[in-house]
C-alpha positions as CSV (number, residue, x, y, z in Angstrom):
1,M,-61.0,11.2,133.1
2,A,-60.3,13.8,135.9
3,A,-63.0,13.9,138.5
4,P,-65.4,16.7,138.7
5,A,-64.5,19.3,140.7
6,A,-66.2,19.6,144.1
7,S,-69.0,22.1,144.4
8,T,-68.6,25.4,145.9
9,S,-72.0,26.4,146.0
10,V,-73.6,27.5,149.5
11,T,-77.1,26.8,150.8
12,R,-78.4,29.9,152.2
13,P,-80.9,29.7,155.2
14,K,-84.3,30.9,154.7
15,V,-84.1,32.6,157.9
16,D,-80.6,33.2,159.5
17,L,-80.4,33.9,163.1
18,Y,-76.7,32.4,163.4
19,S,-75.3,36.0,164.3
20,D,-75.4,39.6,163.4
21,T,-72.2,39.2,161.8
22,V,-73.9,37.5,158.5
23,T,-75.7,40.6,157.3
24,R,-75.2,41.8,154.2
25,P,-74.6,45.5,152.7
26,T,-77.9,47.4,151.9
27,A,-78.6,48.9,148.7
28,G,-77.5,52.3,150.1
29,M,-74.5,51.0,151.8
30,R,-73.5,49.5,148.4
31,K,-73.9,52.9,146.6
32,A,-71.7,54.7,149.6
33,I,-68.7,51.8,149.0
34,A,-69.1,52.5,145.3
35,E,-68.8,56.2,145.4
36,A,-66.2,56.4,148.2
37,E,-63.4,58.5,148.0
38,V,-60.2,57.2,148.8
39,G,-56.4,57.5,149.7
40,N,-53.6,55.8,151.7
41,E,-55.1,55.6,155.0
42,Q,-51.7,54.8,156.7
43,A,-50.5,58.2,155.6
44,H,-53.8,59.8,156.8
45,E,-54.6,60.6,153.4
46,D,-57.9,58.6,153.1
47,P,-60.8,61.3,153.6
48,T,-63.5,58.7,154.2
49,V,-61.5,56.7,156.9
50,N,-60.7,59.9,158.5
51,R,-64.1,60.7,158.4
52,L,-65.2,57.5,160.0
53,Q,-62.4,57.8,162.7
54,D,-63.4,61.4,163.5
55,M,-67.2,60.2,163.5
56,V,-66.5,57.4,166.1
57,A,-64.2,59.5,168.6
58,E,-67.1,62.4,168.8
59,L,-69.4,59.6,169.2
60,L,-67.6,58.0,172.0
61,G,-66.3,61.1,173.5
62,K,-62.6,60.4,172.9
63,E,-59.7,62.5,171.3
64,A,-59.0,59.9,168.5
65,A,-59.9,56.7,166.9
66,V,-58.4,54.3,164.5
67,F,-60.1,52.0,161.9
68,L,-59.1,48.6,162.2
69,P,-60.1,45.2,160.4
70,S,-61.9,43.5,162.9
71,G,-63.1,43.9,166.4
72,T,-60.5,41.4,167.5
73,M,-57.9,43.4,166.6
74,C,-59.5,46.3,168.2
75,N,-59.3,44.3,171.6
76,E,-56.0,42.7,170.9
77,I,-54.3,46.1,170.1
78,A,-55.6,47.7,173.0
79,Y,-54.4,45.0,175.3
80,R,-50.9,45.5,173.6
81,V,-50.8,49.0,174.5
82,W,-52.0,48.7,178.2
83,C,-49.9,45.6,179.1
84,D,-46.4,44.2,179.0
85,R,-45.4,40.7,178.8
86,G,-46.8,38.7,181.8
87,D,-49.0,41.5,183.1
88,E,-52.7,40.4,184.0
89,I,-56.0,41.6,182.7
90,I,-59.0,41.2,184.5
91,L,-62.3,40.1,182.9
92,D,-65.7,38.4,183.3
93,E,-65.2,34.5,182.7
94,T,-67.5,34.8,180.0
95,G,-65.7,37.6,178.2
96,H,-65.3,37.2,174.4
97,A,-61.4,37.8,174.5
98,L,-61.2,34.8,176.7
99,H,-63.2,32.2,174.5
100,F,-63.4,33.6,171.2
101,E,-60.1,35.1,169.9
102,A,-57.7,32.5,169.5
103,G,-55.8,33.1,172.6
104,G,-54.9,36.8,171.5
105,P,-54.5,38.3,174.7
106,A,-51.4,35.6,175.2
107,A,-50.2,35.5,172.0
108,L,-50.3,39.1,170.9
109,A,-50.1,41.0,173.9
110,G,-48.2,38.6,176.1
111,A,-50.8,39.0,178.9
112,M,-52.4,36.7,181.5
113,T,-56.2,36.8,182.2
114,R,-57.6,36.8,185.7
115,T,-61.5,36.1,185.5
116,V,-64.4,37.4,188.1
117,R,-67.9,35.6,187.9
118,G,-70.4,38.1,187.2
119,V,-73.9,37.9,186.3
120,R,-74.9,37.4,182.8
121,G,-71.4,38.7,181.8
122,I,-71.7,42.0,184.1
123,F,-69.4,42.3,187.4
124,T,-68.9,44.9,190.0
125,G,-66.2,47.1,191.7
126,A,-66.5,44.8,194.5
127,D,-65.7,41.8,192.1
128,V,-62.5,43.8,190.9
129,D,-61.6,44.5,194.4
130,A,-61.8,40.9,195.0
131,A,-59.7,39.8,192.3
132,I,-56.8,42.3,193.3
133,R,-53.5,40.6,193.9
134,P,-51.1,41.7,196.6
135,K,-48.2,43.6,195.1
136,N,-45.1,41.5,195.4
137,R,-42.2,40.0,193.1
138,H,-44.2,36.8,192.8
139,A,-47.2,37.8,191.5
140,P,-48.2,39.1,188.0
141,R,-48.9,42.8,187.6
142,Q,-52.4,43.8,187.1
143,K,-52.6,46.6,184.5
144,L,-56.1,46.6,182.9
145,I,-59.9,45.9,183.4
146,S,-61.7,44.7,180.5
147,I,-65.5,44.7,179.8
148,E,-67.9,43.9,177.2
149,N,-71.0,45.8,176.6
150,T,-73.2,44.2,175.5
151,A,-72.2,41.1,177.2
152,N,-72.5,38.2,174.4
153,L,-72.7,35.1,176.8
154,G,-75.0,37.2,179.1
155,G,-77.5,37.1,176.3
156,G,-76.7,40.4,175.0
157,A,-77.0,42.1,178.5
158,V,-76.4,45.9,178.8
159,W,-74.2,47.1,181.4
160,P,-76.1,49.3,183.9
161,L,-74.3,52.8,184.0
162,E,-73.7,52.8,187.6
163,T,-72.1,49.4,187.6
164,V,-69.8,50.6,184.7
165,K,-68.8,53.6,186.8
166,G,-68.2,51.3,190.2
167,V,-65.9,49.2,187.9
168,A,-64.1,52.4,186.8
169,A,-63.8,53.7,190.3
170,A,-62.2,50.4,191.4
171,A,-59.8,50.7,188.4
172,R,-58.6,54.1,189.6
173,R,-58.3,52.7,193.4
174,H,-56.0,50.2,192.1
175,G,-53.9,52.1,189.6
176,L,-55.6,50.0,186.6
177,K,-56.7,50.9,183.0
178,L,-60.2,50.4,181.9
179,H,-61.0,49.1,178.4
180,M,-64.5,48.6,176.9
181,D,-65.2,45.9,174.3
182,G,-68.1,47.8,172.6
183,A,-68.8,45.3,169.7
184,R,-72.3,45.8,170.5
185,L,-72.1,48.9,172.4
186,L,-74.8,50.7,170.1
187,N,-77.1,48.0,170.8
188,G,-76.8,49.0,174.3
189,V,-77.3,52.5,173.7
190,V,-80.5,52.0,171.5
191,A,-81.8,49.9,174.3
192,S,-81.0,51.8,177.4
193,G,-81.3,55.3,176.0
194,I,-77.7,56.0,177.4
195,S,-75.2,57.8,174.9
196,A,-72.5,56.0,173.6
197,D,-70.1,58.8,175.0
198,T,-71.7,58.5,178.4
199,F,-71.0,54.9,178.8
200,A,-67.3,55.4,177.4
201,A,-66.7,58.5,179.7
202,D,-64.7,56.6,182.4
203,C,-63.1,54.0,180.0
204,D,-59.5,54.4,179.0
205,S,-60.2,52.6,175.6
206,V,-63.2,51.7,173.8
207,W,-64.4,50.3,170.3
208,I,-67.7,49.4,168.3
209,D,-67.8,47.0,165.7
210,L,-68.9,48.0,162.3
211,S,-69.8,44.2,161.1
212,K,-72.8,43.3,163.8
213,G,-75.7,45.2,164.2
214,L,-74.6,48.0,162.2
215,G,-74.5,45.7,159.1
216,C,-71.0,46.4,157.6
217,P,-69.1,43.7,155.6
218,V,-65.9,44.5,157.8
219,G,-64.1,46.1,160.4
220,G,-64.2,48.1,163.8
221,V,-63.1,51.4,165.2
222,L,-61.0,51.9,168.3
223,A,-60.8,55.2,170.2
224,G,-59.2,56.7,173.1
225,S,-56.8,59.8,173.8
226,A,-54.5,61.0,171.3
227,E,-51.6,59.4,173.0
228,F,-53.1,55.8,173.0
229,I,-54.3,56.1,169.4
230,E,-50.8,57.1,168.3
231,E,-49.5,53.7,169.8
232,A,-52.4,51.9,168.6
233,W,-51.4,52.9,165.0
234,R,-48.0,51.5,165.6
235,F,-49.4,48.2,166.6
236,K,-51.9,48.4,163.7
237,H,-49.0,48.2,161.4
238,Q,-47.0,45.4,163.4
239,F,-50.0,43.2,163.4
240,G,-50.7,43.5,159.8
241,G,-53.7,45.8,159.8
242,A,-52.6,48.3,157.4
243,M,-55.1,48.8,154.8
244,R,-54.2,51.5,152.1
245,Q,-57.4,52.6,150.1
246,A,-59.5,51.5,153.0
247,G,-62.2,54.2,152.4
248,I,-64.0,51.7,150.3
249,V,-65.0,49.7,153.5
250,A,-64.8,52.9,155.7
251,A,-67.6,54.3,153.5
252,A,-69.9,51.4,154.8
253,G,-69.1,52.4,158.5
254,V,-70.1,55.9,157.6
255,Y,-73.4,54.9,156.1
256,A,-74.2,52.6,158.6
257,L,-73.7,55.4,161.5
258,E,-75.8,57.7,159.8
259,H,-78.5,55.1,158.9
260,H,-78.4,51.9,160.9
261,V,-78.1,53.1,164.5
262,E,-81.8,53.9,165.4
263,R,-83.2,50.9,163.5
264,M,-81.9,48.6,165.9
265,A,-85.0,48.9,168.0
266,D,-86.3,46.7,165.5
267,D,-83.8,43.9,166.0
268,H,-84.5,44.4,169.8
269,A,-88.4,44.1,169.3
270,R,-87.9,41.1,166.9
271,A,-85.7,39.3,169.6
272,R,-88.4,39.7,172.4
273,R,-91.0,38.3,170.1
274,F,-89.0,35.1,169.3
275,A,-88.3,34.6,173.2
276,E,-91.9,35.1,173.7
277,G,-92.9,32.9,170.7
278,I,-90.9,29.8,172.1
279,A,-91.4,30.4,175.6
280,G,-94.4,28.1,175.8
281,V,-92.8,25.2,174.0
282,K,-92.6,22.0,175.6
283,G,-89.1,21.3,176.3
284,V,-87.6,24.8,175.7
285,Q,-86.3,26.9,178.4
286,V,-85.8,30.6,177.8
287,S,-85.9,33.6,180.0
288,A,-88.1,36.0,177.9
289,N,-87.8,38.8,180.7
290,E,-84.1,38.8,180.2
291,I,-83.9,39.9,176.5
292,D,-82.1,43.6,176.9
293,T,-81.0,43.6,173.0
294,N,-81.1,41.5,169.9
295,M,-79.7,38.1,171.4
296,V,-82.0,35.1,172.6
297,Y,-80.2,32.1,174.3
298,F,-82.4,29.2,175.2
299,Q,-82.1,25.5,176.2
300,V,-83.9,22.8,174.6
301,G,-82.4,19.9,176.7
302,D,-85.7,19.0,177.9
303,T,-86.9,18.2,174.4
304,G,-84.9,14.9,174.4
305,I,-82.7,16.5,171.7
306,E,-79.0,18.1,172.5
307,A,-78.6,21.8,171.2
308,P,-76.3,20.9,168.3
309,A,-78.5,18.4,167.0
310,F,-81.5,20.9,167.4
311,S,-79.6,23.2,165.5
312,K,-79.0,20.8,162.7
313,R,-82.4,19.6,162.5
314,L,-83.8,23.4,162.3
315,M,-81.3,24.2,159.4
316,A,-82.0,20.7,157.6
317,K,-85.9,20.6,157.9
318,H,-87.1,24.3,158.1
319,G,-84.0,26.5,156.8
320,V,-83.6,28.2,160.0
321,R,-80.0,28.5,161.2
322,I,-79.4,29.3,164.9
323,S,-76.1,28.5,166.5
324,A,-75.4,26.2,169.3
325,I,-73.1,27.6,171.9
326,D,-72.0,25.9,175.2
327,G,-74.8,23.9,175.3
328,R,-77.3,26.4,174.5
329,L,-78.9,27.9,171.5
330,R,-78.5,31.4,170.5
331,A,-80.6,33.4,167.8
332,V,-79.3,36.9,167.2
333,T,-81.8,39.4,165.1
334,H,-80.3,41.6,162.4
335,L,-81.3,44.2,159.7
336,D,-82.1,41.0,157.3
337,V,-84.5,39.3,159.7
338,D,-87.9,40.8,159.5
339,D,-91.1,39.9,161.2
340,G,-92.1,37.1,159.1
341,D,-88.8,35.6,159.4
342,I,-89.4,35.9,163.2
343,E,-92.6,33.8,162.7
344,T,-91.1,31.4,160.8
345,A,-88.3,30.6,163.1
346,I,-91.1,30.4,166.1
347,A,-92.9,27.6,164.0
348,A,-89.5,25.9,163.1
349,V,-88.7,25.6,166.9
350,R,-92.1,24.3,167.8
351,A,-91.8,21.8,165.1
352,V,-88.3,20.4,165.9
353,A,-89.6,20.4,169.6
354,A,-92.3,18.2,168.8
355,G,-90.3,15.7,167.4
């Protein structure tokens, strides 16, 4: 007798603070997806994709934009456009492209990376100046600066506008292009009150993710000059990013830009409440005054439990899922988390810390 098939059921957490990528489409978004008008996006014949691209280009103050399957592809296509084999990208040592894109800059763009040490993922024009190599045949050619706004491993930190401008000025001094990984840029916009096009004004390329705080099931949109986007379309095809009747998923992005941006302020308030709620827990260290947006990084080593084990106990005993990253725990709020969920998560952290 054949053995029974392994179960494919998934135990869903009661409270999921693992990432803002775990969000599920709202009822209104599902309706927009179901009713989307579609066509061949590769031939620019999908009206919903075209509308989304136009919306993002206007939002970011750029000439054109291209809808892509993922934020990682947004970064990697931008790097491929700006860099040739062996060229170098300057970025913070905590940058997403360095740690979480499977070596994409090297594998897909053939580019090297040179890191600088910023504060919470944010570096300055002076840091760029210090990272500039002398121009000679033995050194890699530096072509690009890449900044991440908000900075993930920096705890969702929002770049000050003057710091962006300082880095942009350094880029111009040294003949480099400036790219912004804006995966959570709209969180930064809502938190700071600075518009997306103002943040992006000095950047040669910039993108926003649809599948994080905006709550879409998939996708990112890369923007820049018309010439840059024309080249980006070429690499979209080369990297396997053709999606054909992509209006089905682009409709979610249109809906999110119309309905899910301002509500991010609720996520930020809940992140601050969570940080405040665990700040007094014995053995837990969190900087509650450094919660800029929807991320809370905290340490639990003084509880006698390492971060990965602490995370497992939260889920196993309380149904609260929080990720362990680089010796820390990270909680991320999003549209599927409400006030009651935050209180449940706070209580769970207290209980696990108490043993």
